[in-house]
Backbone as ProteinMPNN parsed JSONL, in Angstrom:
{"seq_chain_A": "MAFVLRNLSVLAYAQGFTLWHYRAERDGLGEVERPGFFDVAGDLLQGGDMMLISAADGGRARFVRRSENGVDTVPL", "coords_chain_A": {"N_chain_A": [[7.57, 6.689, -13.285], [5.266, 4.144, -12.353], [5.102, 1.581, -9.778], [5.77, -1.741, -10.857], [4.485, -4.835, -10.75], [5.392, -7.244, -11.969], [8.098, -6.832, -12.126], [9.161, -7.355, -9.69], [10.807, -9.78, -7.848], [11.428, -12.892, -6.146], [14.431, -13.748, -4.673], [15.508, -15.356, -2.683], [14.253, -17.36, 0.002], [13.652, -18.051, 3.369], [12.683, -19.322, 6.475], [10.653, -17.383, 6.971], [11.836, -15.062, 6.087], [12.504, -12.986, 3.304], [14.441, -12.407, 0.432], [14.421, -9.989, -1.904], [14.292, -8.847, -5.344], [14.09, -5.901, -7.229], [13.545, -4.661, -10.368], [13.88, -1.674, -11.805], [13.681, -0.641, -14.343], [13.288, 2.106, -16.28], [13.088, 3.956, -14.236], [14.656, 6.051, -11.781], [16.726, 5.803, -8.801], [15.773, 7.634, -6.907], [13.021, 7.833, -7.459], [12.13, 5.188, -7.003], [12.68, 4.905, -4.306], [10.942, 6.591, -3.036], [8.451, 7.36, -0.542], [5.806, 5.057, -0.243], [6.039, 3.857, -2.756], [6.231, 1.046, -2.983], [3.822, 0.193, -1.942], [1.729, -1.119, -3.299], [2.559, -3.736, -3.381], [2.276, -4.5, -0.808], [1.021, -6.685, 0.44], [2.757, -8.732, -0.015], [5.34, -8.054, 0.867], [7.285, -8.079, 3.814], [8.09, -6.619, 6.975], [11.526, -6.29, 7.681], [12.378, -7.902, 5.621], [14.725, -8.03, 2.886], [15.784, -6.031, 0.108], [17.062, -5.897, -3.118], [17.719, -3.383, -5.353], [17.606, -2.54, -8.693], [18.174, 0.111, -10.655], [17.745, 2.732, -13.144], [19.805, 4.526, -12.74], [21.643, 3.296, -11.052], [22.213, 1.036, -8.257], [20.876, -0.391, -5.218], [20.897, -1.765, -1.898], [18.395, -2.542, 0.347], [16.423, -2.425, 3.41], [13.163, -3.643, 4.163], [10.526, -1.879, 5.542], [7.633, -1.832, 7.435], [4.81, 0.218, 8.04], [2.075, 1.991, 9.566], [1.254, 3.494, 7.49], [1.962, 2.167, 5.182], [4.359, 0.581, 3.068], [7.833, 0.921, 3.224], [11.214, 1.373, 2.082], [14.349, 1.217, 3.637], [17.7, 2.389, 4.415], [20.354, -0.06, 4.764]], "CA_chain_A": [[6.778, 5.518, -13.605], [4.706, 3.492, -11.181], [5.535, 0.231, -9.434], [5.335, -2.798, -11.775], [4.577, -6.082, -9.983], [6.188, -8.278, -12.653], [9.524, -6.518, -11.951], [9.535, -7.764, -8.334], [10.989, -11.228, -7.818], [12.044, -13.492, -4.97], [15.737, -14.368, -4.904], [15.694, -16.395, -1.659], [13.264, -17.355, 1.077], [13.935, -19.016, 4.436], [12.2, -19.038, 7.827], [9.869, -16.155, 7.017], [12.611, -13.948, 5.537], [12.584, -13.016, 1.848], [15.348, -11.514, -0.274], [13.736, -9.585, -3.125], [14.951, -8.0, -6.342], [13.173, -5.085, -8.019], [14.16, -4.063, -11.556], [13.11, -0.448, -11.984], [13.689, -0.263, -15.752], [13.708, 3.484, -16.552], [13.023, 4.792, -13.032], [15.87, 6.245, -11.007], [16.647, 5.407, -7.398], [14.93, 8.591, -6.185], [11.621, 7.464, -7.66], [11.864, 3.896, -6.365], [12.808, 5.029, -2.854], [9.972, 7.515, -2.458], [7.464, 6.689, 0.304], [4.613, 4.531, -0.879], [6.279, 3.24, -4.065], [6.002, -0.401, -2.908], [2.568, -0.104, -1.243], [0.925, -2.059, -4.091], [3.032, -5.085, -3.038], [2.253, -4.589, 0.648], [0.602, -8.007, 0.913], [3.879, -9.653, -0.229], [6.544, -7.61, 1.578], [7.218, -8.087, 5.274], [9.132, -5.87, 7.658], [12.73, -7.086, 7.895], [12.851, -8.45, 4.352], [15.726, -7.214, 2.212], [15.5, -5.844, -1.298], [18.069, -5.358, -4.013], [17.046, -2.553, -6.347], [18.368, -2.179, -9.89], [17.504, 1.267, -11.252], [18.412, 3.3, -14.318], [20.987, 5.286, -12.341], [22.458, 2.574, -10.076], [21.562, -0.01, -7.481], [20.922, -0.26, -3.761], [20.37, -2.824, -1.043], [17.552, -1.872, 1.343], [15.524, -3.18, 4.277], [11.746, -3.319, 4.05], [9.929, -1.476, 6.816], [6.189, -1.627, 7.352], [4.253, 1.173, 8.98], [0.625, 2.112, 9.39], [1.024, 4.19, 6.224], [2.269, 1.308, 4.049], [5.64, -0.092, 3.004], [8.964, 1.758, 2.833], [12.54, 0.758, 2.134], [15.275, 2.063, 4.399], [19.086, 1.919, 4.263], [20.8, -1.209, 5.579]], "C_chain_A": [[6.308, 4.88, -12.304], [5.327, 2.116, -10.965], [4.948, -0.764, -10.433], [5.555, -4.141, -11.079], [5.452, -7.128, -10.662], [7.69, -8.023, -12.545], [10.028, -6.842, -10.547], [9.656, -9.276, -8.306], [11.69, -11.657, -6.53], [13.376, -14.116, -5.374], [15.988, -15.513, -3.927], [14.617, -16.24, -0.592], [13.652, -18.418, 2.094], [13.384, -18.489, 5.752], [11.488, -17.692, 7.94], [10.588, -14.918, 6.508], [12.679, -14.094, 4.021], [13.598, -11.987, 1.361], [14.728, -11.254, -1.64], [14.688, -8.878, -4.088], [13.863, -7.23, -7.068], [13.962, -4.431, -9.139], [13.31, -2.865, -11.958], [13.012, 0.023, -13.428], [14.164, 1.173, -15.916], [13.687, 4.393, -15.336], [14.386, 4.901, -12.364], [15.651, 5.845, -9.562], [15.748, 6.343, -6.593], [13.457, 8.269, -6.294], [11.273, 6.183, -6.909], [11.894, 4.009, -4.843], [11.808, 5.998, -2.231], [8.95, 6.745, -1.614], [6.249, 6.253, -0.499], [4.828, 3.828, -2.206], [5.922, 1.758, -4.056], [4.688, -0.774, -2.224], [1.698, -1.116, -1.984], [1.297, -3.499, -3.753], [3.012, -5.31, -1.528], [1.816, -5.933, 1.198], [1.703, -9.052, 0.736], [5.079, -9.334, 0.661], [6.311, -7.577, 3.078], [8.339, -7.235, 5.851], [10.314, -6.78, 7.954], [13.214, -7.814, 6.653], [13.935, -7.533, 3.805], [15.393, -7.145, 0.734], [16.715, -5.271, -2.014], [17.326, -4.618, -5.109], [18.018, -2.25, -7.476], [17.595, -1.075, -10.591], [18.32, 1.792, -12.423], [19.717, 4.0, -13.954], [21.827, 4.604, -11.254], [21.673, 1.502, -9.356], [21.729, 0.23, -5.998], [20.44, -1.551, -3.109], [19.631, -2.133, 0.095], [16.83, -2.885, 2.224], [14.1, -2.739, 4.0], [11.236, -2.996, 5.444], [8.442, -1.24, 6.582], [5.775, -0.608, 8.4], [2.748, 1.233, 8.769], [0.278, 2.806, 8.082], [1.324, 3.323, 5.009], [3.631, 0.659, 4.187], [6.705, 0.9, 2.543], [10.21, 0.898, 2.782], [13.474, 1.745, 2.801], [16.69, 1.532, 4.22], [19.408, 0.751, 5.188], [21.413, -0.739, 6.864]], "O_chain_A": [[6.927, 5.082, -11.259], [5.986, 1.565, -11.847], [3.783, -0.655, -10.815], [6.697, -4.537, -10.846], [6.191, -7.836, -9.978], [8.481, -8.917, -12.845], [11.202, -6.625, -10.248], [8.726, -9.983, -8.691], [12.435, -10.893, -5.918], [13.437, -14.916, -6.307], [16.602, -16.518, -4.285], [14.139, -15.138, -0.321], [13.948, -19.555, 1.727], [13.602, -17.328, 6.098], [11.702, -16.951, 8.9], [10.009, -13.832, 6.497], [12.886, -15.194, 3.508], [13.611, -10.844, 1.818], [14.534, -12.175, -2.433], [15.743, -8.382, -3.695], [12.848, -7.796, -7.475], [14.94, -3.727, -8.887], [12.168, -3.017, -12.394], [12.318, 1.001, -13.704], [15.347, 1.442, -15.709], [14.218, 5.502, -15.395], [15.173, 3.955, -12.382], [14.523, 5.579, -9.146], [15.038, 5.895, -5.693], [12.716, 8.417, -5.322], [10.234, 6.108, -6.253], [11.189, 3.265, -4.162], [11.827, 6.205, -1.018], [8.619, 5.603, -1.935], [5.736, 7.002, -1.331], [3.883, 3.249, -2.743], [5.362, 1.259, -5.032], [4.46, -1.952, -1.95], [0.995, -1.898, -1.344], [0.451, -4.39, -3.828], [3.671, -6.223, -1.03], [2.197, -6.294, 2.311], [1.596, -10.151, 1.282], [5.753, -10.24, 1.15], [5.276, -7.108, 3.551], [9.42, -7.147, 5.268], [10.137, -7.906, 8.42], [14.346, -8.297, 6.627], [14.044, -6.38, 4.223], [14.801, -8.067, 0.172], [17.314, -4.291, -1.571], [16.408, -5.162, -5.722], [19.123, -1.762, -7.24], [16.482, -1.3, -11.068], [19.444, 1.351, -12.661], [20.635, 4.062, -14.772], [22.638, 5.263, -10.603], [20.593, 1.107, -9.796], [22.618, 0.968, -5.573], [19.678, -2.319, -3.696], [20.179, -1.237, 0.737], [16.647, -4.043, 1.846], [13.862, -1.586, 3.641], [11.477, -3.734, 6.399], [8.048, -0.538, 5.65], [6.32, -0.574, 9.503], [2.22, 0.578, 7.87], [-0.857, 2.722, 7.613], [0.97, 3.707, 3.894], [4.021, 0.236, 5.275], [6.495, 1.636, 1.579], [10.254, -0.181, 3.372], [13.403, 2.951, 2.564], [16.872, 0.356, 3.906], [18.811, 0.598, 6.253], [21.845, -1.556, 7.677]]}, "name": "protein", "num_of_chains": 1, "seq": "MAFVLRNLSVLAYAQGFTLWHYRAERDGLGEVERPGFFDVAGDLLQGGDMMLISAADGGRARFVRRSENGVDTVPL"}
């Protein structure tokens, strides 16, 4: 399944840092962590933000990393 903007929410914001939560519904972690999955939200996500991901097969805490190719999440 593709990224769904309404499933992305802000949990906390302070001094330019945002803690996000993404609820993946039926997608597994492998799908959500693939490169480019969060590119649609690239205007919202900043490098150094953190994201909690709830997926069908578990959860993860990740850092947001921006590159010239878009937005990725990387391990803490």
